[in-house]
N, C-alpha and C positions, 0 to 999 in steps of 0.2 A: 504494500500500500504506500503510495507516494505521500510526501509531507502535506501537500494541498488537500489530499483526500482525508488525511488524519485530522487536519484542522476543521474541515467541513463536518466530519463525523463528530468531533469533539463539540463544535458549536451547536450541532443539532441535539446532542445528548446532554449538554451542560445543565439545563434546568432539571431534567430527570435525575441526573447524577447528584445534583445538590439536594434534591428532595430525598433521594435514596440515602445519603450519608448524614443528613441533618439529625435524624433520631439517634444515630450512633455516636456522634461527637457532641451532641447536646445543644448546639446553636448554629444558626445559618451562617454567621460570619466565619466560623471555623470550617464549616462544610465547604464554603466557597474557596477557602485556602487549600483544603485537601484536594478539591477537584482541580484547582489550578496546578498544584504540584503533580497531580496524576497526569495532566496533559503533558507536562514537561517530560515525564518518564515515558509516556505513550509515544510522544513524537520522536524520542531518541531510540525507541525500541524498533527492531526490525530494520535491516539494511536491504540493499539490493538483492543479496543472495538469500536472505531469510524473510519470508513473507508471513505476516500474521494472518492465520486462517480465520479466526473468529474475533475480529477487532472489537466488537461491542462487548462481548463477554470478557475480553482481555482488559478493556478499559474499566469495566465494572469491578473486576478483580483487583486492579491497581488501586482504585478508589477505596475499596473495602480494606485492603491491606494497609494503606496509608492511614485510614481512620483508626484501625486497631493499634497501629504503631503510635499514633498520637495519644490514644487513651492510655497505653502503657507508659508512655513518657510522662503524662500528667499524673498518673498514679505514683510513679517513682518520685516526681517532684513533690507531691503532697506528702509522701512518707518522709522525705528528707526534711520538709518544713515542719512536720509534726513531731520530729524527734524531740526527746526530752532535752532539758538543759544540757549544754556540753559538759564534758568531764571537767572537774575542778582544775586540772592541770592544763586545760586548753584555754581557760579564761585568763586574760592578763591580770596580773596582780595589781591591786590598787596601791598606789604609793601613799604611805602614811606619813603624816607630819611627825616631827620629833615629839610634839606634845601628845599625840595619839599613842605613839610607841611607849612613852613614859607612863601614861595612864593605864595602858594594857599591862605593862610590867607590874605596876602597883596592884592592879586587880589580881594578877596571878599570884603575887606575893601574899596578898590578903587571903586568897583561897587556900594557898599552901599553909599559911599560919592557922587558919580555921581548921583545916584537916589535921594539923599537928596537935591541936588542942583536943582532939577526940580521943576516946579510948582506942586501944589498938584494935579491938574487935570491931568497933564501929568504923574506924578508918579503913580496915581491910574490906569490910562489907561494902562501903561506898565505892572504893577504888575498883573492886571486882565488878560491881554492878554498873557504874557509870563509865569506867575506862576500859574494862575488860569484857563488857557485854555478857557477863555470866548471868544465868537465871537465878532466881531466889532459891530454888532447890539446890543448885550447884554450890551456892554460897553457904547454905545451911549445912550441906554435907562437909564442906571444907572447914567450917567453924564448929561443927558438931553441936548445932543448935537447931531449933525448930524453924520452919518457914515463917510463921508469924513473928518470931523473935528477930529474924533477919529483916523483915519488913519494918518492924519498929526501929531497929538500929539504923537503917537507911533513912527512914523518915526523920528521926530525931537528929541525925547527923546533918541532913540537908537543911533542916530548920536552923541548926546551929550555924552552918555556913552562911545562910541567908542573913541571919541576925548580924554576923560579923561583917558582912558586906554592906549592910545598911548603916552601921555605926560610922559616924563621921570621923575622919582622921584628925588627930590632934596635932 
């Protein structure tokens, strides 16, 4: 099929192709883009030695394949955009002022001081629970106490830490 014949066939089928692909891609504007891309492929297909036997079916197949390719690409883009927040190591670190660093260090020192003021059993329970992600049952087994006792130790220790953090520095 000669290039002129391909153009004539394309122009004759263009409205039907757009109507065919619109429900697949979701809107008419995208359908028109797909049909236009299909013509570019259709006009490049088949040279002098290779003749397209069923050009109408071939053109519809190109349109259909391009429409599904577009859908796959849009799904991939949507998945990429919906991904959760990037990993912490991918986010640029915020530069803290010297005052912020000092206040952070003072808070850490106050928490450490509050933890040091606890009984050994309470300190171990809090550290295992908050820093080690141990369950209450695992902590109870380690300390040889009951689960309610571990819960009480952690609760009382956290109350103590909060009270220490709320008292103003002198």
